[in-house]
C-alpha positions, 0 to 999 in steps of 0.5 A: 078301968084299963081293961074296961076301956080296952073292951070298949075300943074292941067293940067299937072296932068290930062294929066299925068293921062290920058297918064298913063291910055292910056298906062297902063290901062290894067296893072292898071286894072289888078293890082287893080283887083288882090289887091281887090281880095287879100284884099277880101281873107285876110278879108275872112281868118280873118273872118274864123280863128280869128273872133268869130261871128256866122257862118252864119254872117261870110258866109253873109259877105264873100258873100258880099265881093266877090259878090261886090268885091270893094263896099263889102270890103268897107261896111265891113271895116266900118260896118262889123268889130267885135265890140269886137275888139274895144278898149275903153278909161280907163274912159269909163270902170272905170266910168261905173264899178263904177256905176254898182258896186254901183247899184248891191250892192244896189239891194241886199238891196231889196227883191231878195232871194225869186226870181222866179227860172227863174229870178235866172237863168237869174241872173246867165247869166246876173249878174242882179237880179230880185227885188220885190216891184214894180208896173207895168203898161203895156201901149198899143199904143202912146195915152196911153203911151204919156199921161202917160209920160206927166203926170209923167214928170209934177210931176218931182221934182228933175231930168229927164233922158231921152234917145231915139233911135229916137226923132222927132222934130214934134208935140209930140216931140216939146210938150215933149221938151217944157215941159222939158224946163219948168221943167228946169225953175223949177230947175229940172235937165234934162239929154237928150241922143239920138242915133246919127244915129237914130236921124240923122234928129234931128237938133241942132236948135231943141235941142238948146233951150233945151240946152240954158234952162240948160239941159245936152245933149249927142248924143250917138256915133256920126259919126264924121270921116270916121274911126269911121263910123264903129260904125254906125252899132252898135247903142243904140236902147234903149228908156227909161225915169227915173223921180226922180229915182222913175218913169220909162218908156221903151218899143217899142215906140220912140218920133214921131207922127207915134207912135200916128198913125198920119202919112199916112203910117199906119192906126194903129201903134200898139206898147207897153211900160211899166211904172215902180215904184219901186226898178226895177228903179235901173237897168233902171237908171243904163242903163242910167247912164252907157251910160251917163258916157260912152259918157262923157268919163272923170275921176269922171264922175260917182262920183256925182251919187254914193256919199252919196248925189247922191245915195239919189238923184238918187238911192233910189227908193221906194217900190210901189207894190209887183210885180217882175221885172228884167231889162236886158240890153246889147250891142254889146261890151259885151262878151255875148249876155245877152239880147238874152240869157235871152230871150231864157231862158224864151222861154225854160221855157214854159210848155204850150205856147210861144207868140211873137210879133216882127216887125222884126223876123230874128232870129240867128241860135241858136234862130231859133233852140230853138223856132223851138224845142219848138214848135215841142215839142207840146208847143203852139208857136205863132208869130205875125209879120207885114202884111205890113213892114216899111223897105223892106229888114227887112220885106222880111227877116222876111217872109223868116222864115214863112215856116220853122216855120210853118213846126215846128208847129208854128202858124204865124200870119200877123198883118193887112196889113194896119197897122204896129205892132212895139211891142216887147213882149213875153208871156210864159204860160200866167204867165211870159213875157218880154217887152222892146226894143229888136226885135226878130232878129240878130240886136237886139241880137247881133248889138244893145244896147237893154234893156228888162223888164222880168216880173214874178208873175205880175197880172196886167201887164201879164194880160194886155199883155194877153188881147192885144195878144188876140186882136192882134190875132183877128186883124191878118191873120193866115198863111197857108203852102198853102199861102207859096207854092203859092208865085211867084218866084220873092217874093221868090227870094227877101225873100231868098236874104233878108234872106241871108243878115239877119245876117248883117241887 
């Protein structure tokens, strides 16, 4: 009887909706259209008068909303909200503050007084000091990087902190997971964090053996409801490992077979990572722990790391060398764009040359202006971007900037068109540079959580970066202005449309 009543009600509802659509369809359509337009106007007014993001980003979002009235509005609702408007729980703020306060105090116990002048400027911007006493090793491509990571993981005695934007359940992913399980069985603490969006294909069944062995596992900003889907556009793009508070890794490589050039899409996956021994590990550890207590979101989440035993266990790196390093991390919830601003300070310090490698070259207005001005000032500016992309919009968006950079005097290079360059590198005057997770694009500058290692007076790492750049230039094609003029109208249209969307990519 109950099912019969439900069926009758459903039939009556269908008939009622059909009648309304038949008799009042025009009114309903007009009303819906007016409401959608009003909603679009309300969003546009909010963007113009109250939103503090850049003008190009505002224009891009307004264009999306009015070109795609219904779809555009919902895309903005869930992906376009200004991250500065997000409200955090008290514990997320308080526990992170405990971590940063403790580590910044520990930094001062290391040699920071004689830091290079540029690092002092960046420290004013970011409140993160450069520290001396490090041993740094630049790692080129997957084979060298994963070999170094695996060797160091095997040496772990106390703890392993591991965080990746992408972690694949393939051969290298399984090998590292099983190694972590072995270390857990030896009594080593393992904390494993991954980005919920970047690792959307990483199933619980893959992580279950790790959890059963005793690892603590956190997914960064998982999307559990439609309402918090707005965080989907604000991802944690960092890749880092800290071992016993003494050895660290960060850079461009995620965990996956493509980073060993073992997939059919590209002949070579060109990438760069860096291994760190020494006091700079403090900031690498800080970045991980701040994200960790943010996801734990509970009282006293930081206490075990910063009490007397915790400081000795997690925050006591030893001096390993004589090289300076400054690790700058930041994200969309910060008041200032610390990673981007530090990169621009590095570029503006150039006296002879600025060499950049980035898989996605989609700069915001300020970054583009700085790079063009430096180039027009007679500095040798060179930029390597992929000759073949892994994502159409980003690839065409990058190509849209080639002409304006050539006109400014920049040498633009396309990496070999059967391979992909994923390294995030900057080398200035052949003496100082940066390597890390941030691309030279709007997403890394404004939307992602990123991390960069700034290098000063580091003979080994800088020399290796110089050698790698020279090899990459040889493997790349130098663009000429004639190449751009000969592009078809269809290609130019794709690039211009991608460029229009670049502020929200």
